[in-house]
C-alpha positions as CSV (number, residue, x, y, z in Angstrom):
1,M,37.6,-13.7,50.7
2,R,36.2,-10.4,50.9
3,W,34.2,-10.2,54.3
4,E,35.5,-7.4,56.5
5,G,33.0,-4.5,57.0
6,Q,30.0,-6.6,56.4
7,R,27.2,-7.6,58.6
8,Q,27.7,-9.9,61.4
9,S,25.1,-12.4,62.7
10,E,23.5,-11.8,65.9
11,N,23.0,-15.6,66.3
12,V,26.3,-16.4,67.7
13,E,26.5,-17.9,71.3
14,D,29.8,-17.4,72.8
15,R,30.7,-20.2,75.3
16,R,34.5,-20.1,75.2
17,D,34.7,-19.0,78.9
18,E,32.3,-21.8,80.2
19,G,33.4,-25.1,81.8
20,G,33.8,-28.3,80.0
21,G,30.9,-30.4,78.8
22,G,30.6,-33.1,81.2
23,G,32.1,-36.5,81.6
24,G,30.7,-38.4,78.4
25,F,32.7,-38.9,75.5
26,G,30.1,-40.1,73.0
27,F,28.1,-37.8,70.8
28,G,24.5,-38.8,70.5
29,G,23.5,-36.6,67.6
30,R,22.2,-38.0,64.4
31,S,23.9,-35.4,62.0
32,I,27.7,-35.7,61.9
33,G,29.6,-32.5,60.8
34,I,32.5,-31.9,58.4
35,G,35.0,-32.0,61.4
36,S,34.1,-35.5,62.7
37,V,36.9,-36.7,60.6
38,V,39.3,-34.7,62.9
39,L,38.6,-37.1,65.8
40,A,39.4,-40.2,63.6
41,V,42.6,-38.7,62.5
42,V,43.7,-37.6,65.9
43,A,42.7,-40.9,67.6
44,G,44.3,-43.0,65.0
45,A,47.5,-41.2,65.1
46,I,48.0,-40.6,68.9
47,F,46.0,-43.3,70.5
48,G,46.1,-46.1,68.0
49,V,42.4,-46.2,67.5
50,N,41.2,-47.5,64.1
51,P,39.8,-44.2,62.6
52,L,37.0,-46.2,60.9
53,T,35.8,-47.2,64.4
54,I,35.7,-43.7,65.6
55,L,33.8,-42.5,62.4
56,G,31.3,-45.4,62.8
57,L,30.5,-44.4,66.4
58,M,30.0,-40.9,65.6
59,S,27.7,-41.7,62.6
60,G,25.2,-43.8,64.8
61,G,27.0,-47.1,65.4
62,G,27.1,-46.7,68.9
63,Q,28.9,-44.7,71.7
64,V,32.1,-44.6,73.7
65,Q,31.6,-43.4,77.3
66,Q,33.7,-43.2,80.2
67,Q,33.2,-45.8,83.0
68,G,32.2,-44.8,86.5
69,A,30.2,-41.8,87.8
70,P,29.9,-38.9,85.6
71,A,32.4,-36.1,86.2
72,P,31.1,-33.2,88.5
73,A,29.7,-30.1,86.7
74,Q,32.3,-27.4,86.2
75,A,31.8,-23.9,87.5
76,P,31.8,-21.4,84.6
77,R,35.3,-19.7,84.1
78,A,35.7,-15.9,84.5
79,A,35.5,-14.0,81.3
80,R,38.8,-13.1,80.1
81,P,40.1,-11.2,77.2
82,H,40.7,-13.4,74.0
83,P,43.8,-12.9,71.7
84,P,42.9,-10.4,68.8
85,Q,43.5,-13.1,66.4
86,E,40.8,-15.2,67.9
87,E,38.4,-12.2,68.1
88,Q,39.1,-11.6,64.3
89,M,38.1,-15.2,63.8
90,K,34.9,-14.8,65.7
91,A,34.1,-11.8,63.6
92,F,34.9,-13.8,60.4
93,V,32.8,-16.7,61.6
94,S,29.8,-14.2,62.5
95,T,30.1,-12.6,59.2
96,V,29.9,-15.9,57.2
97,L,27.0,-17.0,59.4
98,A,25.2,-13.7,58.3
99,Q,25.9,-14.4,54.7
100,T,24.4,-18.0,55.0
101,E,21.2,-16.3,56.7
102,D,20.8,-13.8,53.8
103,V,21.4,-16.3,51.1
104,W,19.2,-19.2,52.5
105,T,16.3,-16.7,53.4
106,Q,16.2,-15.6,49.7
107,V,16.7,-19.2,48.4
108,L,14.0,-20.9,50.4
109,Q,11.5,-18.0,50.2
110,A,11.7,-18.4,46.3
111,R,10.7,-22.0,46.8
112,G,8.0,-21.1,49.1
113,S,9.6,-22.3,52.3
114,P,10.4,-20.2,55.3
115,Y,14.1,-20.0,56.6
116,R,14.7,-20.2,60.2
117,D,18.2,-19.1,61.3
118,P,20.3,-21.6,63.2
119,R,22.5,-20.5,66.0
120,L,26.3,-21.0,66.0
121,V,28.0,-21.8,69.3
122,L,31.6,-21.0,70.0
123,F,33.2,-23.3,72.6
124,R,36.4,-24.4,73.9
125,G,37.2,-28.1,74.7
126,A,33.8,-29.5,75.3
127,T,30.2,-28.4,75.8
128,Q,26.7,-29.8,76.2
129,T,24.3,-30.0,73.2
130,A,20.8,-31.4,72.7
131,C,22.6,-34.3,70.8
132,G,25.0,-35.1,73.8
133,A,28.3,-34.1,74.9
134,G,30.3,-32.2,72.0
135,Q,34.0,-32.4,72.0
136,S,36.3,-30.0,70.0
137,A,38.2,-33.2,68.7
138,M,35.1,-33.8,66.5
139,G,35.5,-30.5,64.7
140,P,32.6,-28.5,63.7
141,F,29.2,-30.2,63.8
142,Y,25.6,-29.4,63.5
143,C,23.0,-30.7,66.2
144,P,19.5,-31.0,64.6
145,A,17.8,-31.4,68.1
146,D,18.5,-27.8,69.1
147,E,19.3,-26.5,65.5
148,K,22.8,-25.2,66.4
149,V,26.2,-25.2,64.6
150,Y,29.1,-25.9,67.2
151,I,32.7,-25.0,66.6
152,D,35.9,-24.7,68.5
153,L,37.9,-22.0,66.6
154,G,41.1,-24.1,67.2
155,F,39.7,-26.6,64.5
156,Y,40.9,-24.1,61.9
157,D,44.6,-24.6,63.0
158,T,43.9,-28.3,62.4
159,L,42.3,-27.7,59.0
160,R,45.5,-25.7,58.1
161,T,48.3,-27.7,59.6
162,R,47.0,-31.3,59.8
163,L,44.6,-31.6,57.0
164,G,46.4,-29.4,54.5
165,A,43.6,-27.0,53.8
166,P,44.4,-23.4,54.5
167,G,42.7,-20.3,53.5
168,D,39.8,-18.1,54.6
169,F,37.4,-19.5,52.1
170,A,38.2,-23.1,53.2
171,Q,37.1,-21.9,56.7
172,A,33.9,-20.5,55.1
173,Y,33.2,-23.8,53.3
174,V,33.3,-25.6,56.7
175,I,30.7,-23.2,58.0
176,A,28.4,-23.4,55.0
177,H,28.5,-27.1,54.9
178,E,27.3,-27.2,58.6
179,V,24.5,-24.9,57.8
180,G,23.7,-27.1,54.9
181,H,22.6,-29.8,57.2
182,H,20.4,-27.3,58.9
183,V,18.8,-26.7,55.4
184,Q,18.4,-30.3,55.1
185,K,16.4,-30.3,58.4
186,L,14.1,-27.4,57.4
187,L,13.4,-29.2,54.1
188,G,12.3,-32.4,56.0
189,I,15.3,-34.4,54.4
190,S,17.1,-35.3,57.6
191,D,14.0,-36.9,59.1
192,K,13.3,-39.0,56.1
193,V,16.9,-40.2,56.1
194,D,16.9,-40.9,59.8
195,T,13.9,-43.2,59.2
196,L,15.5,-45.0,56.6
197,R,18.8,-45.5,58.4
198,H,17.1,-47.0,61.4
199,R,15.6,-49.6,59.0
200,S,18.8,-50.4,57.4
201,D,21.9,-52.4,58.1
202,R,25.3,-50.8,58.8
203,T,26.4,-50.7,55.3
204,Q,23.3,-49.1,54.0
205,S,23.1,-46.6,56.7
206,N,26.7,-45.6,55.8
207,A,25.7,-45.0,52.4
208,L,22.8,-42.8,53.4
209,S,25.3,-40.9,55.7
210,V,27.4,-40.3,52.5
211,R,24.7,-38.9,50.5
212,M,23.6,-36.7,53.4
213,E,27.1,-35.2,53.6
214,L,27.6,-34.8,49.8
215,Q,24.2,-32.9,49.6
216,A,25.5,-30.6,52.5
217,D,28.7,-29.9,50.4
218,C,26.3,-29.2,47.3
219,F,24.3,-26.9,49.5
220,A,27.6,-25.0,50.5
221,G,28.2,-24.5,46.8
222,V,24.9,-23.1,46.4
223,W,25.5,-20.7,49.1
224,A,28.9,-19.7,47.6
225,H,27.0,-19.2,44.2
226,H,24.5,-16.7,45.6
227,A,26.9,-15.0,48.1
228,Q,29.2,-14.3,44.9
229,A,26.3,-13.1,42.9
230,G,25.1,-10.8,45.5
231,R,28.1,-9.5,47.2
232,Q,31.1,-10.3,45.0
233,I,32.9,-12.1,47.9
234,L,35.4,-14.2,46.0
235,E,38.9,-13.3,45.5
236,P,41.3,-15.2,43.1
237,G,42.0,-18.7,44.3
238,D,39.0,-18.9,46.8
239,I,37.2,-21.7,45.0
240,E,40.3,-23.7,44.8
241,E,40.7,-23.5,48.6
242,A,37.1,-24.8,49.0
243,L,37.7,-27.6,46.5
244,N,40.9,-28.5,48.3
245,A,39.3,-28.6,51.7
246,A,36.5,-30.9,50.3
247,S,39.2,-33.0,48.8
248,Q,41.5,-33.3,51.9
249,I,38.4,-34.5,54.0
250,G,37.3,-37.2,51.6
251,D,36.9,-40.6,53.3
252,D,39.5,-42.2,50.9
253,T,42.0,-39.5,51.6
254,L,41.6,-39.7,55.4
255,Q,41.7,-43.6,55.4
256,R,44.8,-43.7,53.1
257,R,46.6,-41.0,55.3
258,A,45.7,-42.8,58.6
259,R,45.9,-46.4,57.7
260,G,47.4,-46.8,54.2
261,T,44.3,-48.6,52.9
262,V,40.7,-47.7,52.0
263,V,37.5,-49.4,53.0
264,P,34.7,-48.0,50.8
265,E,31.9,-49.7,52.5
266,S,32.9,-47.9,55.9
267,F,32.6,-44.4,54.2
268,T,30.3,-41.8,55.8
269,H,31.2,-38.7,54.2
270,G,32.3,-39.6,50.5
271,T,35.4,-39.7,48.5
272,S,37.5,-36.7,47.9
273,E,36.3,-36.7,44.2
274,Q,32.8,-36.9,45.3
275,R,33.0,-34.1,47.7
276,V,34.6,-31.9,45.2
277,H,32.0,-32.8,42.5
278,W,29.1,-31.8,44.7
279,F,30.4,-28.6,45.7
280,R,31.2,-27.7,42.4
281,Q,27.6,-28.6,41.3
282,G,26.0,-26.6,43.9
283,F,28.5,-23.6,43.0
284,E,28.2,-23.6,39.3
285,S,24.2,-24.1,39.3
286,G,23.1,-22.3,42.4
287,D,20.1,-24.5,42.3
288,V,18.9,-26.6,45.4
289,D,17.3,-29.0,42.9
290,R,20.6,-30.0,41.4
291,C,21.9,-31.1,44.9
292,N,19.6,-34.4,45.0
293,T,22.4,-36.8,45.8
294,F,19.9,-39.4,46.7
295,Q,18.5,-40.0,43.2
296,A,22.1,-39.8,41.7
297,K,23.4,-43.2,40.5
298,E,26.5,-42.7,42.4
299,G,27.0,-40.2,45.3
């Protein structure tokens, strides 16, 4: 991916040197990010926790909290130099965020809708959000209550080594997906879906979550389409990296990897085939209207 030397966003909030995010383990936000699957994989492999249970908790089915009094607030850590590789990754993330700002400002203005930039928070370990305590094990996520994308840069090591999705454009896809959730909020889609989910049973609620996630994949494809048209950011193999990342984090692939079986009614993000399809749909069309996963016969 061609990204060096381009504008970096000023909407990056660096909390990497702050203390942890408090004693709660649950995440109270309604929108779950692309990286929520990481917690399920890690918990299942290390702690023997059913990955489906963790995904259910994170998609609104409940919360896991520590017993007893909350942990005392931690004092901020003194700022320290970060490794050059990590600083380069920060620059990369800031550049991709700037590209999403430029693309979505243009796309939404053409539709007569203003675009409001989200902020992107870099943190390490844990951090407080308007949606509750965020944990690095969740992977990147978007909190609609404060309109911020949260990411621990260590997730990219997990993406490459544990989830089998290397490459810088796979990393860019992750950011674009989370910004896609922000676009859903700006367009009023998130609020409508939240209302429907509160009136639905668990299976119906999961099905709505799947369509939300697939639409965010499609919006990521729309971003890639316009970023390529405007700046020629793509290098050979980049789209394949994004499609591979989408495939590796499909619910069926993750469940098969963690348990050896697949439980479709528990899906919250969509199958590998669905995720690949909707990213490709957005990329090939560049059209927000082609991302209406809610009217598709199948996600």
